[in-house]
C-alpha positions in Angstrom: 0.0 0.0 0.0 2.8 2.4 0.9 4.6 1.9 -2.4 1.3 2.4 -4.3 0.6 5.7 -2.4 4.1 6.9 -3.3 3.5 6.3 -7.0 0.3 8.3 -6.8 2.3 11.3 -5.4 0.6 11.1 -2.0 3.0 11.5 0.9 3.0 13.0 4.4 4.9 16.1 3.1 2.2 16.5 0.3 -0.5 16.3 2.9 1.3 18.8 5.1 1.6 21.3 2.3 -2.1 20.8 1.5 -3.1 21.6 5.1 -0.9 24.7 5.2 -2.4 25.9 1.9 -6.1 25.2 2.7 -6.2 25.1 6.5 -9.9 24.3 6.5 -10.2 20.6 7.7 -13.1 19.8 5.4 -11.0 20.9 2.4 -8.0 18.8 3.6 -10.2 15.7 3.9 -11.7 16.4 0.4 -8.2 16.7 -1.1 -7.2 13.4 0.5 -10.3 11.7 -0.9 -9.4 13.0 -4.4 -6.0 11.5 -4.1 -7.4 8.2 -2.8 -9.7 8.1 -5.8 -6.7 8.4 -8.1 -5.1 5.5 -6.2 -8.3 3.5 -6.5 -8.4 4.1 -10.3 -4.8 3.3 -10.7 -5.2 0.0 -8.8 -8.2 -0.9 -11.1 -6.0 -0.3 -14.1 -3.3 -2.5 -12.5 -5.8 -5.2 -12.0 -6.9 -4.9 -15.7 -3.2 -5.3 -16.7 -2.9 -8.4 -14.6 -6.1 -9.8 -16.2 -4.5 -9.1 -19.6 -1.4 -10.9 -18.4 -3.6 -13.8 -17.4 -5.3 -13.9 -20.7 -1.9 -13.9 -22.5 -0.3 -16.1 -19.9 -0.1 -19.2 -22.2 2.9 -20.1 -24.2 0.9 -20.0 -27.4 1.5 -22.4 -30.2 4.9 -23.5 -31.3 4.9 -21.2 -34.3 4.2 -18.0 -32.4 0.8 -17.5 -33.9 -0.8 -16.2 -30.8 -2.4 -12.8 -31.2 -3.6 -12.5 -27.6 -7.1 -13.9 -28.1 -6.7 -17.7 -28.5 -4.0 -18.6 -26.1 -4.6 -20.9 -23.1 -5.1 -19.3 -19.7 -2.2 -20.1 -17.4 -1.9 -18.9 -13.8 1.3 -19.1 -11.8 1.8 -18.5 -8.1 3.4 -15.0 -8.7 0.3 -14.0 -10.6 -2.0 -15.2 -7.9 0.1 -13.3 -5.3 0.0 -10.1 -7.3 -3.8 -10.3 -7.7 -4.1 -10.8 -4.0 -2.0 -7.8 -3.2 -4.1 -5.6 -5.6 -7.3 -6.7 -3.9 -5.8 -5.9 -0.4 -4.7 -2.4 -1.6 -8.1 -1.7 -3.1 -9.9 -2.8 0.1 -7.6 -0.7 2.2 -8.2 2.4 0.1 -12.0 1.9 0.1 -11.9 1.6 3.9 -10.0 4.9 4.3 -12.3 6.6 1.8 -15.4 5.5 3.6 -14.0 6.7 6.9 -13.1 10.1 5.5 -16.5 10.4 3.8 -18.3 9.8 7.1 -16.1 12.3 8.8 -16.8 14.9 6.1 -20.5 14.3 6.4 -20.5 14.7 10.1 -18.5 17.9 9.9 -20.8 19.3 7.2 -23.9 18.5 9.4 -22.4 20.0 12.5 -21.1 23.2 10.9 -24.2 24.0 8.8 -26.9 23.1 11.4 -29.3 21.6 8.8 -29.2 24.5 6.4 -29.2 23.8 2.7 -25.9 22.1 1.9 -24.0 23.3 -1.1 -21.9 20.1 -1.0 -18.7 21.5 0.5 -17.8 18.0 1.7 -17.8 16.4 -1.8 -14.7 14.2 -1.9 -13.8 14.8 -5.5 -14.4 18.6 -5.8 -13.2 20.6 -2.7 -15.4 23.5 -3.8 -18.4 21.3 -3.1 -21.4 19.8 -4.9 -22.6 23.3 -5.5 -19.9 23.4 -8.1 -21.1 20.2 -9.7 -24.7 21.5 -9.7 -23.6 24.7 -11.4 -21.6 22.8 -14.0 -24.7 20.6 -14.8 -27.0 23.5 -14.9 -24.7 25.4 -17.3 -24.9 22.6 -19.9 -26.9 23.2 -23.1 -29.8 20.9 -23.7 -27.9 18.5 -25.9 -24.9 18.1 -23.6 -27.2 17.8 -20.6 -29.0 14.8 -22.2 -25.6 13.2 -22.9 -24.7 13.6 -19.3 -27.9 12.2 -18.0 -27.4 9.0 -19.9 -24.3 8.4 -17.6 -26.5 8.1 -14.5 -27.3 4.4 -15.1 -23.7 3.2 -15.2 -22.0 2.1 -12.0 -19.5 4.6 -10.7 -15.9 3.8 -11.3 -16.5 1.3 -14.1 -14.8 1.7 -17.5 -17.2 2.7 -20.2 -16.3 2.6 -23.9 -16.7 6.0 -25.6 -18.0 4.5 -28.8 -20.9 2.8 -27.0 -22.0 6.1 -25.4 -21.8 7.9 -28.8 -23.9 5.1 -30.4 -26.5 5.5 -27.7 -26.7 9.3 -28.3 -27.0 8.7 -32.0 -29.8 6.2 -31.4 -31.8 8.7 -29.3 -31.1 11.5 -31.8 -29.2 13.5 -29.2 -26.3 13.8 -31.7 -26.5 13.4 -35.5 -23.1 12.0 -36.2 -20.1 10.2 -34.6 -18.1 13.4 -34.9 -20.7 15.4 -32.9 -20.7 12.6 -30.3 -17.0 12.8 -29.9 -17.2 16.5 -29.4 -19.8 16.1 -26.7 -17.7 13.4 -25.0 -14.7 15.6 -25.0 -16.8 18.5 -23.5 -18.0 16.3 -20.7 -14.4 15.3 -20.0 -13.2 18.9 -19.9 -16.0 19.9 -17.5 -15.1 17.1 -15.1 -18.3 15.1 -15.4 -16.3 12.3 -16.9 -12.9 10.9 -16.0 -10.6 9.3 -18.6 -9.9 5.6 -18.1 -7.6 3.0 -19.5 -5.4 5.5 -21.3 -3.0 3.9 -23.8 0.7 4.9 -23.8 0.7 5.3 -27.6 -2.5 7.4 -27.8 -3.5 10.6 -26.0 -7.2 10.2 -26.8 -9.5 8.9 -24.1 -11.4 5.9 -25.5 -12.8 4.9 -22.1 -14.2 6.9 -19.3 -15.5 6.6 -15.7 -18.1 8.4 -13.7 -17.0 9.5 -10.3 -19.3 8.5 -7.4 -20.1 12.1 -6.4 -20.8 13.0 -10.0 -23.1 10.0 -10.4 -25.0 10.9 -7.3 -25.8 14.3 -8.8 -26.7 12.8 -12.2 -29.0 10.3 -10.5 -30.8 13.1 -8.7 -31.1 15.1 -12.0 -32.2 12.0 -14.0 -34.9 11.4 -11.4 -36.2 15.0 -11.6 -36.4 14.8 -15.4 -37.9 11.3 -15.3 -35.0 10.2 -17.4 -34.8 6.7 -15.8 -36.4 4.8 -13.0 -34.2 4.4 -9.9 -34.7 2.7 -6.5 -34.2 4.4 -3.2 -30.5 3.6 -3.3 -30.0 5.3 -6.6 -29.7 2.0 -8.6 -31.5 1.8 -11.9 -34.5 -0.5 -12.1 -36.3 -2.3 -14.9 -39.7 -0.8 -14.2 -41.8 0.2 -17.2 -44.0 2.9 -15.8 -45.6 5.0 -18.6 -45.7 8.7 -17.9 -42.7 8.5 -15.5 -39.8 7.6 -17.8 -39.2 7.0 -21.5 -36.2 4.7 -21.0 -36.0 1.2 -19.7 -32.9 -0.4 -18.2 -32.6 -4.2 -18.1 -31.2 -5.2 -14.7 -30.2 -8.5 -13.2 -33.1 -10.3 -11.6 -34.1 -13.8 -10.9 -34.3 -16.0 -14.0 -34.8 -14.2 -17.3 -36.1 -10.8 -17.9 -39.4 -10.4 -19.7 -40.6 -6.9 -20.4 -44.0 -5.6 -21.2 -47.2 -4.7 -19.5 -46.5 -1.0 -19.2 -48.2 -0.1 -22.4 -46.0 2.9 -23.0 -43.6 3.9 -25.8 -40.0 4.2 -25.0 -37.0 5.8 -26.8 -34.4 3.5 -25.2 -34.1 -0.1 -23.9 -30.7 -0.6 -22.5 -29.3 -3.9 -21.0 -27.2 -3.0 -18.0 -26.7 -6.3 -16.3 -29.3 -8.8 -17.4 -27.7 -12.0 -18.6 -30.8 -14.0 -19.7 -33.2 -12.1 -21.8 -36.7 -12.9 -22.7 -38.3 -9.9 -24.4 -42.0 -9.6 -24.8 -42.5 -9.6 -28.6 -45.9 -7.9 -28.4 -44.4 -5.2 -26.2 -41.6 -4.6 -28.6 -44.1 -4.4 -31.4 -45.6 -1.3 -29.7 -42.3 0.6 -29.6 -42.7 2.8 -32.6 -40.6 5.6 -31.2 -37.7 3.5 -30.1 -34.3 4.8 -31.2 -31.9 2.7 -29.1 -32.1 -1.0 -28.5 -29.0 -2.2 -26.6 -29.7 -5.8 -25.8 -26.0 -6.9 -25.8 -23.4 -6.2 -23.2 -21.9 -2.8 -22.7 -19.0 -4.1 -20.5 -15.6 -4.6 -22.1 -14.9 -8.0 -20.6 -16.3 -11.1 -22.3 -17.0 -12.5 -18.8 -20.3 -10.6 -19.0 -22.2 -13.3 -21.0 -25.7 -12.6 -22.4 -28.1 -15.2 -23.7 -31.4 -14.4 -25.4 -34.5 -16.6 -25.4 -36.0 -17.0 -28.9 -33.8 -14.3 -30.6 -35.6 -14.9 -34.0 -38.9 -13.8 -32.6 -37.5 -10.7 -30.9 -35.9 -9.6 -34.2 -38.7 -10.8 -36.3 -41.1 -9.1 -38.7 -43.5 -7.7 -36.0 -40.7 -6.0 -34.1 -39.0 -4.7 -37.2 -42.2 -3.4 -38.6 -42.9 -1.4 -35.4 -39.4 -0.2 -34.7 -38.9 1.6 -38.0 -37.3 4.6 -36.2 -34.6 2.4 -34.6 -31.2 3.9 -35.2 -29.0 1.8 -32.9 -29.3 -1.9 -32.5 -26.7 -3.8 -30.4 -26.6 -7.6 -30.0 -23.0 -7.4 -28.8 -21.8 -10.5 -27.0 -25.2 -12.4 -27.2 -25.0 -16.1 -27.8 -27.6 -18.3 -29.4 -28.0 -15.8 -32.3 -27.3 -18.0 -35.3 -28.7 -15.7 -38.0 -30.5 -12.4 -38.5 -34.0 -12.5 -40.1 -34.6 -10.9 -43.5 -37.0 -8.5 -41.8 -34.0 -6.6 -40.4 -33.9 -4.9 -43.8 -37.1 -3.0 -42.7 -35.1 -1.0 -40.3 -34.5 1.7 -42.9 -33.3 4.3 -40.3 -30.7 2.1 -38.7 -27.4 3.9 -38.3 -25.4 1.5 -36.0 -25.6 -2.3 -36.0 -23.3 -3.9 -33.4 -23.0 -7.7 -33.7 -19.5 -8.0 -32.2 -18.8 -11.3 -30.4 -22.0 -13.0 -31.5 -20.1 -16.3 -31.5 -23.0 -18.4 -32.9 -23.8 -16.1 -35.8 -23.3 -17.9 -39.1 -25.1 -15.9 -41.7 -26.1 -12.3 -42.5 -29.3 -11.7 -44.6 -29.2 -10.3 -48.1 -31.8 -7.8 -47.0 -29.0 -5.8 -45.3 -28.7 -4.1 -48.6 -31.8 -2.1 -47.7 -30.1 -0.4 -44.7 -29.4 2.7 -46.7 -28.6 4.8 -43.6 -26.2 2.4 -42.0 -22.9 4.0 -41.0 -21.4 1.5 -38.6 -21.4 -2.3 -38.9 -19.4 -4.5 -36.5 -19.3 -8.2 -37.1 -15.9 -8.8 -35.6 -15.3 -11.9 -33.4 -18.2 -13.7 -35.2 -16.0 -16.6 -35.9 -18.6 -18.8 -37.6 -19.3 -16.3 -40.4 -18.0 -17.6 -43.7 -18.9 -14.6 -45.9 -20.5 -11.2 -46.1 -23.7 -10.7 -48.3 -23.0 -8.9 -51.5 -25.5 -6.2 -50.5 -22.9 -4.8 -48.1 -21.3 -3.0 -51.0 -24.5 -1.1 -51.5 -24.4 0.6 -48.1 -23.1 3.9 -49.5 -23.2 5.7 -46.1 -21.1 3.1 -44.4 -18.1 4.6 -42.7 -16.9 1.8 -40.4 -17.0 -1.9 -41.3 -15.4 -4.4 -38.8 -15.2 -8.1 -39.3 -15.5 -8.2 -43.0 -15.0 -11.9 -44.0 -12.9 -12.6 -47.1 -14.6 -15.6 -48.8 -13.8 -17.8 -51.7 -15.5 -17.5 -55.0 -19.2 -18.3 -54.9 -18.8 -21.9 -56.0 -21.7 -23.9 -54.5 -23.0 -21.0 -52.4 -26.5 -19.9 -53.0 -25.7 -16.2 -52.3 -22.6 -14.7 -54.0 -20.2 -13.3 -51.4 -19.1 -9.7 -51.2 -15.4 -9.3 -52.3 -12.9 -6.7 -51.1 -12.9 -5.1 -54.5 -16.6 -4.5 -54.2 -16.1 -2.4 -51.1 -14.3 0.3 -53.2 -17.8 1.4 -54.2 -18.3 2.7 -50.6 -17.1 6.4 -50.9 -17.2 7.1 -47.1 -15.6 4.0 -45.8 -12.8 5.1 -43.5 -12.2 2.1 -41.2 -12.1 -1.5 -42.3 -11.1 -4.7 -40.6 -10.8 -7.9 -42.6 -10.5 -11.5 -41.7 -10.6 -14.9 -43.4 -13.4 -17.3 -42.9 -13.3 -20.8 -41.6 -12.7 -22.3 -45.0 -9.8 -20.0 -45.9 -6.6 -19.9 -43.8 -5.3 -17.0 -45.9 -6.9 -14.5 -48.2 -6.9 -15.6 -51.9 -4.1 -14.2 -53.9 -6.4 -12.0 -55.9 -8.0 -10.4 -52.8 -5.5 -8.2 -50.9 -4.0 -6.7 -54.1 -7.4 -5.4 -54.9 -7.3 -3.0 -52.0 -7.3 0.1 -54.1 -9.8 2.7 -55.0 -10.7 3.3 -51.3 -10.6 7.1 -51.4 -11.5 7.6 -47.7 -9.9 4.6 -46.0 -7.8 5.7 -43.0 -7.6 2.6 -40.9 -7.1 -1.0 -42.0 -6.8 -4.2 -40.0 -6.1 -7.6 -41.6 -6.4 -10.9 -39.7 -5.3 -14.1 -41.3 -6.8 -17.4 -40.2 -5.4 -19.7 -37.5 -3.7 -21.9 -40.1 -2.0 -19.0 -41.8 1.4 -19.8 -40.5 1.4 -23.1 -42.3 -0.2 -22.0 -45.5 1.7 -18.9 -46.6 0.7 -16.8 -49.5 -2.3 -14.4 -49.5 -1.1 -11.8 -51.9 0.5 -8.4 -51.2 -1.1 -5.1 -50.5 0.3 -2.0 -52.1 -0.1 1.0 -49.7 0.6 3.5 -52.5 -3.0 2.6 -53.7 -4.3 3.7 -50.3 -3.2 7.4 -50.1 -5.2 8.3 -46.9 -4.3 5.2 -44.9 -2.9 6.3 -41.5 -3.1 3.1 -39.4 -2.4 -0.5 -40.4 -2.9 -3.5 -38.1 -1.7 -6.9 -39.2 -2.5 -10.1 -37.2 -1.1 -13.6 -37.8 1.0 -12.6 -40.7 1.6 -15.7 -42.9 4.9 -14.5 -44.3 8.5 -14.4 -42.9 9.2 -10.9 -44.3 6.7 -8.1 -44.0 7.4 -6.9 -47.5 5.8 -10.2 -48.7 2.4 -9.1 -47.6 2.5 -5.4 -47.8 4.5 -2.9 -49.8 5.0 0.5 -48.2 4.4 3.8 -50.0 7.0 6.5 -50.0 5.7 9.7 -48.6 2.3 8.2 -47.9 0.1 8.9 -44.9 0.8 5.8 -42.8 1.7 6.8 -39.3 0.8 3.8 -37.1 1.9 0.2 -37.8 0.9 -2.8 -35.6 1.9 -6.4 -36.1 0.6 -9.1 -33.9 1.5 -12.8 -34.1 2.4 -15.0 -37.1 5.6 -16.2 -38.8 7.3 -12.8 -39.2 11.1 -13.0 -39.0 12.2 -9.6 -40.6 10.7 -6.4 -41.9 12.8 -6.7 -45.1 16.3 -5.6 -46.0 15.4 -3.4 -49.0 12.3 -1.7 -47.6 12.0 1.5 -45.6 8.9 2.7 -43.8 9.9 6.4 -43.9 6.7 7.9 -42.5 5.7 5.5 -39.7 5.9 7.2 -36.3 4.3 4.5 -34.1 5.3 0.8 -34.2 3.6 -1.9 -32.0 4.8 -5.5 -32.2 3.4 -8.3 -30.1 3.7 -12.1 -29.9 6.4 -12.3 -32.6 8.6 -15.0 -31.3 10.6 -15.3 -34.5 11.2 -11.6 -35.3 14.9 -10.8 -35.1 15.9 -7.2 -35.7 18.7 -5.1 -34.1 17.9 -1.7 -32.8 20.2 0.1 -35.3 18.5 -1.8 -38.2 15.1 -0.8 -36.8 15.9 2.9 -36.7 17.3 2.7 -40.3 14.1 1.0 -41.5 11.7 3.3 -39.6 13.5 6.7 -40.0 10.8 8.8 -38.3 9.9 6.5 -35.5 8.8 8.3 -32.3 7.1 5.5 -30.3 7.6 1.7 -29.9 5.4 -0.8 -28.0 7.0 -4.3 -27.8 5.5 -7.3 -26.0 6.3 -11.0 -26.1 9.0 -10.6 -28.7 12.0 -12.5 -27.1 14.6 -11.8 -29.8 14.3 -8.0 -29.6 16.3 -7.6 -26.5 18.5 -4.9 -28.1 15.6 -2.6 -28.5 15.8 0.4 -26.1 12.4 -0.2 -24.4 11.7 0.2 -20.7 10.4 -2.5 -18.4 6.9 -2.1 -19.9 8.2 -2.5 -23.5 7.8 1.2 -24.3 10.2 3.6 -26.0 9.7 7.2 -26.8 11.9 9.2 -29.0 12.2 12.2 -26.7 13.5 9.9 -23.9 16.4 8.6 -26.1 18.7 11.6 -26.4 16.9 13.3 -29.2 16.2 10.3 -31.3 19.7 9.0 -31.8 19.6 6.1 -34.3 22.6 4.3 -32.8 
């Protein structure tokens, strides 16, 4: 505990200086609480790192193909001991915080004698909850609605920025992802959100948390606006009470959750913690004004498993016919969903379709071609998908496509698959992730070379199949044909030299390169990546490259992230595998 507190810059001398500067005891306690919250957040991030270590703890396969998702879980005694220490630290910090909070509440009651409290004892903001109230009241209507959506999430838990933005799009609070990002950043700058799980190579906050004191205020405000239904303890409930709220949260109860009977129309149905869903089909058929239907998990961890009873009925013709205003549909992480019905094509206003980690999903309907307003489609981690319907290339508003499956020629298939070259017809596509289906260990030789004509593509991820290391081939991408590409992520590379699968472009826009797993031994002797500034390499047991050679190949390198690459010991990375140019004597290449 002592060492953790030191890392968080909290020491007796720091406390002493705080007391001299503020002098008021209540302010001193609040400042301590603020520092303890930072320690608590830091410990949670440490625990997440340890869980990542657990997930990647296996030795992988003999060829080093592991990409961090398919390796066996292996626990050793040191890992168990570290996890135990983290839990002890977290428990100790929570005890101290609870004691201080009780002390602050008693002092506030005694000094104010029951008068209206402006929240001077708030643990996160020494100036009091009055400050928080003034911040919330100063928000414009759009930003206030964005903030009120945060009231349902548990305090301190990491929330993905993208999921918040999709919710806001679904309700019509924001009209685009760019507007959602601006609102998210505004909430961060005002202190209503805290950044979480920051990445060393990226200064953008992709995750956030809600502080307990902020959440208390948001719950009170959400109650007053009838935004959600809460119990007496401030926890969201799954009550459907028409006239009191237009949003329903699905919360963990006994057995499955079956909703209906309220008879009202709602703009949002959001699954917070229900793992077994049984939706009332007739009730869904009445939700003509619904914009957001989040049935899947919002949590990052796959441990939050969701199962749905009779998914075909819930997504059938009756519900699709009623929910024509639906803009956001998430089945993220739901098992037992083997296919989507053709009636999904009736959701003509759908903007976001999140199917990530639907592990039983085998096919997508041809009617998806009718989703003319779709901007975001995520079918990643749907490992049973063999192909994408050809109608995907008709979604001309599509900006993000994740989990596109490269399939073989139609052959005996009843529905011709969509090919990579077909996606060039999507003028707004800026983010694309590609993988090979179960029947193809690598992409056909004529697929990857066809990655041209993508005028707006900025981010590309290619994942070869599990058997790629034994198959080889797969064609070569020419980055000169992708002038706007800024980020390239390659997983399970089936070649021994990087230049065998991708040819860099001189003076292009590529700034970030990530290579994870596969057979890679070298970047290539005659190839230079003269514009790449960020390089991340992981699970490359065969890669052998000296530091001097790396700096020669990547002349403008500013950041390196190296993990599980045993032959790269000469690289000047710290204990966490990180190197930054400014930390290395001005970027000396020697």
